[in-house]
Structure formats: C-alpha cells, structure tokens
Backbone as numpy.savetxt, mean C-alpha at the origin, in Angstrom:
# Nx Ny Nz CAx CAy CAz Cx Cy Cz
11.03 18.69 12.17 10.39 18.36 11.19 10.53 16.95 11.37
9.32 16.10 11.38 8.89 14.91 11.42 8.43 14.20 10.39
8.93 13.06 10.11 8.18 12.10 9.13 7.34 10.90 9.29
6.36 10.79 8.44 5.41 9.75 8.68 5.44 9.34 7.73
5.15 7.76 7.72 4.90 7.05 6.71 4.49 5.83 7.34
4.33 4.87 6.30 3.85 3.52 6.50 4.23 2.65 5.62
5.10 0.99 6.06 5.84 0.44 5.09 5.04 -1.31 5.43
4.59 -1.47 4.25 3.63 -2.59 4.29 4.05 -3.80 3.34
4.88 -4.52 3.75 5.40 -5.69 3.00 4.04 -6.82 2.68
4.27 -7.63 1.38 3.47 -8.97 1.31 4.48 -9.74 1.49
4.50 -10.91 2.24 4.73 -11.88 2.55 4.28 -13.02 2.63
4.69 -13.95 1.91 4.45 -15.50 1.44 4.12 -16.40 2.77
3.50 -17.20 2.92 3.27 -17.99 4.21 4.54 -18.81 4.06
5.57 -18.98 3.14 6.75 -19.05 3.46 7.94 -18.28 3.89
7.44 -17.16 4.33 8.19 -16.20 4.79 8.81 -15.38 3.80
8.69 -15.70 2.54 9.63 -14.82 1.60 8.86 -13.37 1.11
9.55 -12.25 1.38 9.08 -11.09 0.78 8.42 -11.12 -0.91
7.27 -10.63 -1.24 6.85 -11.24 -2.51 7.23 -9.79 -3.39
7.13 -9.79 -4.77 7.70 -8.98 -5.63 7.47 -7.36 -5.17
6.15 -6.76 -4.61 5.97 -5.49 -4.49 5.72 -5.40 -2.86
6.28 -4.05 -2.48 5.79 -3.79 -1.08 5.16 -2.43 -1.15
4.64 -2.18 -0.48 3.52 -0.80 -0.21 4.27 0.63 0.90
4.73 1.63 0.16 4.99 2.79 1.05 4.28 3.81 1.04
3.61 4.13 2.16 2.83 5.52 1.95 3.43 6.70 2.92
3.86 7.87 1.85 4.41 8.93 2.36 3.65 9.95 2.65
3.99 10.55 3.86 3.32 11.88 4.19 3.50 13.16 3.45
2.41 13.36 2.52 2.82 14.74 2.15 1.40 15.59 2.40
1.74 17.09 2.65 0.97 17.96 3.18 -0.55 17.94 1.99
-0.48 17.82 0.62 -0.99 17.97 -0.30 -1.64 16.68 -0.54
-1.43 15.32 -0.21 -1.61 14.18 -0.20 -1.28 13.52 -1.57
-0.38 14.30 -2.29 0.20 13.70 -3.46 1.63 14.01 -3.61
2.53 13.29 -4.09 3.66 13.58 -4.25 4.16 14.66 -5.02
4.93 15.83 -4.54 5.16 16.66 -5.70 6.01 16.84 -6.59
6.27 17.47 -7.55 7.07 17.33 -8.86 8.31 17.23 -8.47
8.98 17.99 -7.90 10.30 17.63 -7.47 10.76 16.57 -6.85
9.78 15.80 -6.08 10.32 14.59 -5.17 9.79 13.25 -6.52
8.49 13.76 -7.31 8.68 12.86 -8.08 9.89 13.07 -9.54
10.38 14.10 -9.67 11.64 14.14 -10.43 12.60 13.29 -9.87
13.16 13.48 -8.58 14.50 13.02 -7.84 14.26 11.85 -6.85
13.21 11.08 -6.92 12.91 10.13 -5.92 13.76 9.14 -6.70
14.62 8.16 -6.14 15.02 7.10 -6.23 13.65 5.85 -6.56
13.43 5.39 -7.54 12.31 4.23 -7.69 13.04 2.89 -8.05
12.63 2.12 -6.97 12.86 0.66 -6.96 11.71 -0.08 -7.32
12.14 -1.08 -8.31 10.70 -1.96 -9.03 10.34 -2.45 -8.00
10.81 -2.78 -6.80 10.11 -3.66 -5.81 9.18 -2.96 -4.76
9.28 -1.55 -4.92 8.49 -0.67 -3.93 7.38 -0.04 -4.51
6.17 0.21 -4.19 5.14 0.67 -4.44 4.96 1.89 -3.80
5.38 3.07 -4.40 5.20 4.47 -3.45 4.01 5.31 -3.97
3.27 5.48 -2.66 2.35 6.38 -3.04 2.09 7.41 -1.73
1.27 8.38 -1.72 1.43 9.40 -0.55 -0.06 9.44 -0.13
-0.25 10.08 1.09 -1.79 10.66 1.81 -1.32 11.72 2.55
-2.34 12.27 3.08 -1.69 13.24 3.99 -0.98 13.45 5.33
-1.69 11.82 5.75 -1.37 11.62 7.14 -0.19 10.50 7.06
0.25 10.17 5.57 1.43 8.72 5.78 0.87 7.64 6.05
-0.62 7.62 6.16 -1.04 6.27 6.64 -2.11 5.96 5.41
-2.31 4.58 5.65 -3.06 3.88 3.91 -4.71 4.63 4.20
-5.03 5.13 3.07 -6.46 5.79 3.05 -7.13 4.67 2.16
-8.59 5.06 2.24 -9.68 3.80 1.47 -8.94 4.26 -0.23
-8.58 4.97 -0.67 -8.08 5.29 -2.34 -7.03 4.27 -2.02
-5.96 4.51 -1.46 -4.76 3.48 -1.36 -5.29 2.28 -1.47
-5.82 1.83 -0.52 -6.73 0.44 -0.35 -7.09 -0.13 -1.97
-8.16 0.78 -2.12 -8.75 0.33 -3.62 -7.54 0.54 -4.44
-6.78 0.70 -4.72 -5.60 0.88 -5.49 -4.83 -0.05 -5.85
-4.15 -0.41 -4.23 -3.11 -1.50 -3.93 -3.70 -2.90 -4.26
-4.89 -3.36 -4.11 -4.87 -4.77 -4.13 -5.01 -5.22 -5.68
-5.67 -4.19 -6.39 -5.46 -4.83 -8.13 -4.27 -4.94 -8.54
-3.42 -3.78 -8.11 -1.94 -3.64 -8.67 -0.97 -4.18 -8.06
-1.13 -4.35 -6.74 0.01 -4.66 -6.10 -0.24 -6.40 -5.51
-1.34 -6.53 -4.56 -1.61 -7.69 -4.29 -2.42 -8.85 -4.88
-2.87 -8.51 -5.88 -3.58 -9.78 -6.50 -2.53 -10.21 -7.62
-1.70 -9.66 -8.34 -0.51 -9.97 -9.11 0.35 -10.61 -8.47
0.38 -10.54 -7.14 1.71 -11.30 -6.41 1.27 -12.32 -5.61
-0.39 -12.73 -5.81 -0.88 -13.99 -4.97 -1.19 -15.01 -6.23
-1.01 -16.23 -5.70 -1.37 -16.96 -6.82 -2.89 -17.08 -6.56
-3.63 -18.64 -6.97 -4.87 -18.52 -7.01 -5.41 -18.59 -5.34
-4.71 -18.59 -4.38 -4.88 -18.84 -3.11 -4.13 -17.73 -2.16
-4.69 -17.25 -1.45 -3.72 -16.53 -0.33 -4.55 -16.34 1.10
-3.77 -16.04 2.03 -4.05 -15.49 3.28 -4.07 -13.94 3.60
-5.08 -13.03 3.86 -4.61 -11.82 4.16 -4.57 -11.50 5.32
-3.84 -10.98 6.30 -3.67 -10.56 7.74 -3.45 -9.09 7.70
-4.65 -8.30 8.23 -4.15 -7.02 8.45 -4.80 -6.54 9.89
-4.09 -5.23 9.98 -4.18 -4.57 11.55 -5.63 -4.04 11.72
-5.62 -2.90 12.87 -7.08 -2.62 12.85 -7.19 -1.13 12.30
-6.19 -0.80 11.69 -6.44 0.54 11.24 -7.55 0.70 10.28
-8.49 1.56 10.54 -9.78 2.04 10.08 -9.90 1.55 8.61
-9.27 1.97 7.81 -9.18 1.80 6.43 -9.03 0.21 6.14
-7.83 -0.72 6.80 -7.71 -1.85 6.64 -8.90 -2.90 7.48
-9.74 -2.36 8.20 -10.54 -2.50 9.61 -12.09 -2.55 8.91
-12.27 -1.89 7.44 -13.66 -1.28 6.93 -14.08 -2.50 6.22
-15.05 -3.51 6.82 -15.94 -4.38 6.16 -16.21 -4.15 4.84
-16.95 -2.79 4.55 -17.71 -2.46 3.22 -16.57 -2.18 2.17
-15.39 -1.69 2.56 -14.16 -1.63 1.60 -13.82 -2.81 1.36
-13.36 -3.35 2.21 -12.92 -4.77 1.83 -13.61 -5.64 1.40
-14.95 -5.54 1.11 -15.55 -6.59 0.57 -15.76 -5.80 -1.04
-15.56 -4.68 -1.26 -15.54 -4.41 -2.77 -14.26 -4.57 -3.44
-13.07 -4.69 -2.59 -11.75 -5.15 -3.13 -11.60 -6.58 -3.27
-12.09 -7.17 -2.60 -12.04 -8.25 -2.53 -12.77 -8.93 -3.72
-14.12 -8.41 -4.20 -14.68 -8.88 -5.30 -14.29 -8.85 -6.60
-12.87 -7.99 -6.73 -12.70 -7.82 -8.02 -11.81 -8.67 -8.55
C-alpha cells in the first residue's frame, strides 16, 4: 500500500512558519472516514483535509484561502505557488483573491 499526501506550509518572508499549514490526505472517497476522524491526532497548527488523489483540488483551494491563508497574513503578502493545475488556474485564483 502506498500513501499519497500533500503538505503545504505557509512561510513568512522572514522564513517563519505561520500559524497553520495544509495537509491533504488521499482518501478513496475524497473525505476522511469516521474512524479516521475519531482517532486522528488533531494539532491546532495543521489544517487537514482530504481528496481522492491526495493533491490539492479546486474545492480545497477555495476553502484554504479564506480559512487559513488570509487569517495568517497581514495587509500585504506574496503568494508563491507551484505549477499544479489547481494552483495554476488563473480563473480560480482570481475568485479566491477577490474574497
């Protein structure tokens, strides 16, 4: 069995890890099962979510910006993303950046 997941930290310009970072777990149904939800260790600085692939989806991007990214940056920030299709989707980024 293999495990697929994505870990995406939010780091300040000074190299400091900000309050929350994202972990996307691979789950066959795209959501955490009840057993996992009941037994999983919960850390306040880790935003855990799941997808069928273990990669960041459009829905994850839409939820992560308002719940994790924006609360952890001040009035200005620089966003650097890789070329993953959901993070390289100009229309999607325009939606979440206008919030």
